[in-house]
N, C-alpha and C positions, 0 to 999 in steps of 0.2 A: 411207478408210483408208491411212494413209501405207504405212504396211507391206507393201502388195499391190505396191507399186511396187520392184523391186530396190536400183534406187537409194540411196532411203530407206532400206532394211533394213539392205542396206550400212554406211549413213553409222549410224546409229544402234548399231554393232555395236563400228565406229570409233571415234564418243566415246565408248560404255561405258570400251575400252580405253586410249584416250588420257587417261582420266580417273583409269583405277587405276594406269599408268603416271606418270602426272604426279604422283600425290599421294606414292607407291613414290620417284621416281626421286630426285625433289625436296625432298623429307622435309615436305611441305606438310602436314603434322598431327603435325610434332615440335613438343613442347611447346604441345599446343594446348591444354591444361588450366589454361595460366599467362599465357594472354591475353587483354587483356579486348575487349569489343565491337567498339573502331575498331579494331585489329589484326587483331580476326577480320575484321572488314568488309574490311581490304587483302587480306590473307590468300588469303581465299574470293575477289577480284577477280581477283585473281592467277594464282590455279587454273583459273580459270574461259579468263580468257585466253589461256595455254598450253591450253588443251584447244579454244580457238577456234584457235589460230595451226596447228596439227595436223588439226584437222579440214578447213581449206581446205590444207594440205597435201597433203590425201588426195585431195580434189575435183580441184587443180590437175594431180599426178602423175597419177591417174586419168581425166583428159582427161573428166568428170564435173558438171565447174563452172555447164555451160549447164545440165543436165537436175534441179539440185538449185535451189530457190528461195531466195535470198536471205535474202525475209523470213521464212519457215520456220525457216530458221538462224539467224536473230537471235534469233527469239523462246522459241526454243529455249537458245539459250545464256540469255538472262532470265531465264527459267524456274529452269535452274537455277542462275545466281546466288541466286535466291530463298528457292529450295528447298533449298539448301545451305550455306547463311547463318542461316535458320531451325532446321535438322538440328543442326548446329555448336552453338547456343546452347541446344537444347531436350536434347541431347546431355550438354551440360557440368551442367548444373541436375540431371540424373541423377545422375554421377558428385559433383556437391556434396553432396549428397543420403545420402552414405555406405553407398547399399545395395548398393554393386557389391564386398563387403569381400572378395572370394574373392580380387583381384589387389594388396588394400593391400600396401605393404609399412609392415614393424615401424619406427616411427624415436622411437630416443632421444634426450631433448635434453639439451642440457650449456650449463648457465648459472650464472646467481650466482641468490641469495635475491633479491636486487630487482627483477631482469630477466625472474623466473618466468613469473610470471601474463601479462604483457603478452606474451613470445613461444608462450606454448599456446595464447593466445585468437588470436594471428595468424596459428598455424597453422592451427587449424583450422577458420580463418576463410574463408583463401586455397587451403586444402593439393588442393580439387575432390575428397577421398575418396582422394586416392592414398594417402596416410597414416594409419597405427592409430598414433598413440602411445604406446610404449608403455612409456614412466616418466622420469623424469628425476633428472641427477645434476647437486647445488649443490655447485658449486666452492669453493665462500668458507663453506659453514658445513655442520654434518655433521647433515643433515635428516632421513638415511635411517630409514623408515615415517608418515614424515608425508604430507601431498599439499596441492598446491597445483594451484586452479583444477579439481577433477577428478582431478589424475595424479597417482599416487604419487610420492615420492622413492625410488626403487631402493638408489641406492649413492653411495659418495660417489665422489673425487677417486680416490682409493689401492682402492678395492672394486670402480669401474667395470667396470676391462678384464678381469676375470675373471667379472662379469655377462653380457658380449659376449660374450667364451668360452663361456658356455656356459648362455646363453639366446636366442633366437630374435631377433635383431634383425638387421635388412638395412639400414640408413644411422642415420649421426647428427649432427645438427644443431651445430656449438658456434655461443652466441652468449655475445656479453663485452661488456658498456657498456665504452667509448672509454678511460674513466678506470681499468680494471679492467686486469693483462696476463692474456694466455692462457693457460691453462694446460700449458704446454707438454710436459712430463715426462708429463702424463695425452696429450697431443695423440701422443707418439713411440711410447706404450704400444698404445694403437688402431691407429695406423700399424701394429704390428705383431703384430693381430689380422687386419689383412685388411678390414675394415670399410670401407664405403663414405663416405667424410667429408664435411661441409659446412661448409668456415669461412664465418664474415663478411668480406667483401672489404672494411670499411673497416677492418680489424683484421689484416689480412695480412699488410701490412709490421712487424705489433710481434714476427709469431710468428720462433723461433728453429728454424733449420733446421728448416721446415716442412717437411710430409710432402713426398714425391718422387713417386709413383706415375706408373706407365705411362699415368693416364689423367686429365689436371688439363683443365677447362673451367670456363668464367663459365656460372650461372644463377641463377634465381630459387627458392628456397623458401620459400613464403609472400610476404611483401611486404620478405625480406630476400635481396640479393645476396649469391652465396657463390662460394666458389671450392671447385668440385669435386673429388678426388683416391680413387682404386680402385687397384686393383692393374694393372686393365685396360679399357679403355673400347672399350665394343662400340658400333657405332653402329645405327641404329633398322634398318638396310637388312641387317648383319647378324645384328643378332637375329631378325630376319624369317624370314634363310635360314635360320640353325640352326632353328626353329622351323618354317619348313614341311619342313625337310630328317627334323625327331624325326618329323613327323607322316607322311612319308612312310614311313619305315624300321617307326614306331608299327605303322603300317595291315599289312605285308608281315610284321611279325615276329607281329602277333598271327594273321595267316593260320598260319603254319608252325606256332603256339605251339597251335592247332587240328590242324592234323592230325599235330603229334607226338602230344599227348596219346592222340588214338585207339590207337594202339601202347603209349605210355608205362603209362598207366592202368590197365592190367591188369596191368603186372607189377609196378609198385610197389604195387597193391592186394593181391595175391598175397602178395610179398615181406614187406610192413607194412602190416598191413590197418588202415584210418584215412583221415584225407583225402588226396587226390592233390595239392593245393596247401598249401602250408606261406606263412602271411604272417607280418610280424614290423616292432616298427616301429623305424624307422632313423631319421639327423639327414641333413635336407636341405641347401639352400643356405639361409645365415646362421643354422644351428639352427632350423629349424622343420620341425617332426615329421611323417610318414609312415608311412604300410604298403607295405612293398615286398613283394612276390607273388613267387615258386618253385615250381617241383617240388619235391617233397617227396622228396631223397635220404637223410633221416634218419628215425633210431626214433621213436619216440612222444616219450619220454622221456630227447630228444637236451636240450634246454635244463638241466633237472634234471641231469643227468648231469654238466654242461658244468662246474662248481666244484671236481669231485674230479680232475678234469683239468688244472684250471689248474696244477698245476708241473710239465706236460710242453710249456706253452704255449713254443714257439719263441721269441714276441715278448716278452722278459721283462720288460718295463714295464706290460705289461695292455694298451697302450694299440691292441693290434691279437689277434685269438685264431688260431693255428697250431698246427695238429698234423702229425709226420712220419705218422705214421698212426692217423688216428681212428675207434675202436671204435663209434662211434654214428652212424657211415654202415650203411646199409642193406647187409646180404650183410655187412660187413667182419668178421673175426674172427682169432685169434692161435689157430691150433693146437698143442694139446700138442707136439709136438716144435720147437717156434716160429715155424713158416711164419706168415706172414701171406697169409691170404684174402680177397680184394676181390668184391664181389658188385655188384650192378644200381645201388646208391648211387653206387659209384665211378664206375663208365661214366656215370654222370648230369651227374655233378662235370665230370669229365674232359674231357669232349667238349660240356660247358659249355649242356647242351640245360636243367637246373634256372635257366638266369637266362629262358630264353624269357618266361615270362610277363611278368618285366617291361618287353616291349616294353608292355603294357598300364598302368602307368607313366607309362612314355614320354609316349603317348597322352594321360594325366590333365594331365601337366605338371609330376609332383612331380620328374623325371628327363629326362635325356637319355641322346641313344646315345650320345654321348660326354663324360667328366666326368671326376671324382673318385670313390671308392669312397663309398658311403654308411654311415660306421661308426653303433655300436648306442651309444643311450643311454650304456648302461652306459661304453663307450673316450672319451666325450668325457666325462665328468666327471674323467677322466682328465689329460685335455689341461693344455698349459701355453696361456700366452699364444699364440707363437707359431705353435702348429699349430691354432687355428682359421683361419687363414690359407687352409686345405683346403676349407675348407666358404662359400668365397666364390663360388661357382657352385655351378649345378645338380648335385645327381651324375650320374653315368653309368654306363650297361650295362658301359663299355670305356673303358679312358684310357690315358695316357702310358706309368705305370710298368706297367701292366700287358703292355702289347706292348714292351716296352724289353729283354724277355729277363731281364728281374729281378721275374715277377711271384712265384715263390718267394723274394723278399725277406724277410728277417726284423727289419732295422733300421727301425725307425720312423720317423727322422730322412729316413732316405735317402726311404722314399715320402712326405713330407712336403716336401723338397726337391722332388721329381718335379712332384709336385702343383703346386707352387709355381710352377714352371716350365710348367708344363702353361698357368697360368692368365694370367702374364704374358706368355705368349707365344701366347696364343689368336687364330687365323684362322680361315674357315669354312677354310680347305685345309689347315691342321695337323688341323683335327676328319675330312675325305678320307683324310689320308695314314692315322689311328690306324686308319679303320673296314678300310680294306685292308690292315693292319698284322692286326689281328685276326682277317680271314676268311682271313689267311694260317697265323697262329700254332693256329688254333679245329683248320681242314685240316692241319695239321701234327700236333697232336697226336692226331688221326684215323687218319692214316698210321700214328703207330707205333703202335699197340696190337695 
């Protein structure tokens, strides 16, 4: 057993960390599903070579090269290469089977009638389970309601932007034959929604005023080489950092939720008998629906009473719902002399204690620590096309406009502007800054009570 020897045991640990560092720092697994067997062979060989060099560097620095068998080192790298290569190929076959639906992205295909069948079949054959084709938009004929290659035509060029605005669509692939012009007006409208677009590269030169998102890069969708454009591009490293931060924050937040529950649950139940937790359908990233969880701060009939209070809504267009004094909140009442009395529900909301169960949403991946606030389905149904841009990322427990000193904002256009600004300027550092501001804001509220 070589692991009885301290040198070999240490080397095993070093090689494992070297492997993880190599894949992370050099993005060795970036676009792994889009590589053929030969390209995968070359990528795996490069990964093994870098890990080997790091192992040699460790032995040299620690002056333990003489104590470690060169034959063992060589066999280790050969076995790693074989196992890694076969595992990657096997994993891509699993992805291609489409059994991992949870992480598939909703793809809308925009094309012509003549090209539609070929595009659908190409994407299905080469997407490695990455996409779930949500529908077709035929730009040269109104075929809404019909089906091509098993995929429904859901809209024409005129209706497509509003469909994207109100349905779950992560990305849009636009493929038009060389002898047909690109639908410039449709592209401009789709850019306004903030959805990620893929434009076939051979046609890019023909597009007037093509989208100029913050993130533009070339990649492959199926067998098509496309120019991808989005409001902001996040590298795999940045996305991994954000997810790791979400998981760490989610674990801490769930632990705090359990502690808070012990103290707050009896008070909620005594004040208003019923469930301690409240769940509600919300609209998440790119229109995907999920259930959000909160500590219940309102009476059981709160949703039924919302309609009668709409005339008091401070946001006149109905795209958000805010009241100066909400009688549905537990303990809130207006006394005979007109005095407004608050109770435990108001305390829970002012101190943001009702938000803590959302850390479970963060762990699930429906939400992030920092993002935009998730709207209600009824609010999204009132959205105009440009409002959809605020759905371009995962919703968050906190966000830019909540900590900007304008959390009581009543102009929805200002909310959209701040959310879009956050998406376009997003960096891990910005998230950390917002989190610190959130803690400061919440502590400030508690101190002023």
